[in-house]
N, C-alpha and C positions, 0 to 999 in steps of 0.2 A: 513513412517514409519521412513524408513532411514531418511531423511530429518528432521525430529522434531526430532531424536537422535544427528543429528549432530548441530543444531539450539540449543536444550539446552545445548550442550557441548561448543558451542562457544560460547554463554550467561553466562556460566560459567567459562568461563575465560575470558571474558573481564570483569567478577563485580571481580573478582580476580587482573585483572592488573590495577582496577580500582584503588582496597583497597590499593595495593602496593603503585602506586603514589601515593596516599595521604599519606603513612607514610611517603616515601620520601620527602614530599612535606611540614613537619608538623616542619621545619622551623621557629623558631623568627624571625618578622623584626631586623632590628637592631636599629630605633627608639625605641624600647622596651628594647633594652641592656643600661642600664644606672641604675647608684645610686644616687636621691639627683640633677638627672637632670643633672650629668655627667657622659658622657660613654668615652669609646675608638674615640680618633678623636677630643677632646678637646683640646683646647689652655690653657698651665698656665695663659694666661691673662684673658679668660673667666674664668677658675677658680677661679682668685683668686678676679673677679668683681661680682660674684657670694658668695664668702665666705671668703674674706677679705686675709690677709696674713699666708701664714699657722702657726701652733703653733710651726713646727719646720721643715725645711728643708734639706736634703741631696742630696749631686752628690758626683760621684766616678765612678770607674769601677771595675769591673769584667773580668778579663781578657782583650779582648780586646773591650768589650762593653760598653759606660760609662752610666750612670743613671741617672735620677733626678726624686726627692720622698719627695711631700708634705704630712706633717702629721699635721695632722687636731684631738689632742685631743687625740693621741694612738685610734681612733677611727674609722678614716675615711681616708684612703690611698691612694692620686694617681701615681701613677708611669708613668712617661714620658720616650719618644724616647730616644736613646741617642743624638741625637740633641738638646733634651727639646724642642721639639716643639710641640708633640700630646702625649695624654694619649694611654697608652697601656694597664693599669691594673689600675681598681678602686675594693679600699676594702674596708666594711661597718661591723663594729660588732656592732652601736649601733641603739637603736629603733624610730630614729626620722628623720631618709631617708628614701626614698623607691622606690622601682622601679616604670616606668613610671606606670606601672599598680598595684599599692598600696599594693606593699610585701613589708614587713619589718623585720627586725630580730628581734624573739621574735616569731613571729605567729605558727602555727603549721604548719607543710609541706603538712598535707593536702591541701593546698591552693595553691600549687607549682601545684597538675593536673589539679586545675579547672582554675587559670590562664592560664596555660603553656601547657597543655597537659601531655602526657607520656614523661620523660627525653628521651632525646640523648645517654645521656651516664649515668653511677650509680657507682659510686667508693668504695668500702668500707673496710675503714681503722680505728683500736682500735674501739674505740664506736661511730662512725662518719660515715655517710653516704654523701655524695657530688653529687648531682645531676645537672646535665650539660645540658643546652638546647643549640644547636647552631644557630647562627645565619644565615643571607641570604650572607652575603661577610665575613663569616669568623672569626667574633666577636661570642665570648660565654656568657653566664649568669650562673653562676654559686653559689648553695645554699650549704653550711653544715649545717648538720642537724644532731642533736643529741638528745636523747630523744624524737621526734617524734616532738622536734622544731627547728627552722632556728636560728644558733648559728653565720652566718658570710654571706655576700653575696659579689662578685665579678663577675665584667665585665669587660671582656676582650681580648687583641685579642689572636685567637690560632695559 
């Protein structure tokens, strides 16, 4: 009888450990962190080969950090690292570009749990919520949601 109780307790602990490890490994792969085919690590040359020259371009410095930003019609913005060599942030507010999983601005927020599972972080501010999904190597995919609809998508280095 005692061995059966021990065995049952062991099975319960093992099951809980498996559930915890599956929650901890719920991160999305980095190849799913992009918008319109552009994500962290993409070069300016690659972006221009896909979308052409940006509508506007800005470079400058914020204190000791420099930046380069490509802006495509104020709806698709790509920020590059200080050296201007790779993208560190991509933001989209238009409905014509999708994540690799087919999520676009304008979709109902319920699609997020279908595609990505439970968000790793949820932040609420004013009348919006931000759903953040962590990648396996430090990148993040984030969705601004307002009135149950996605209003912007960001892919970035955390």
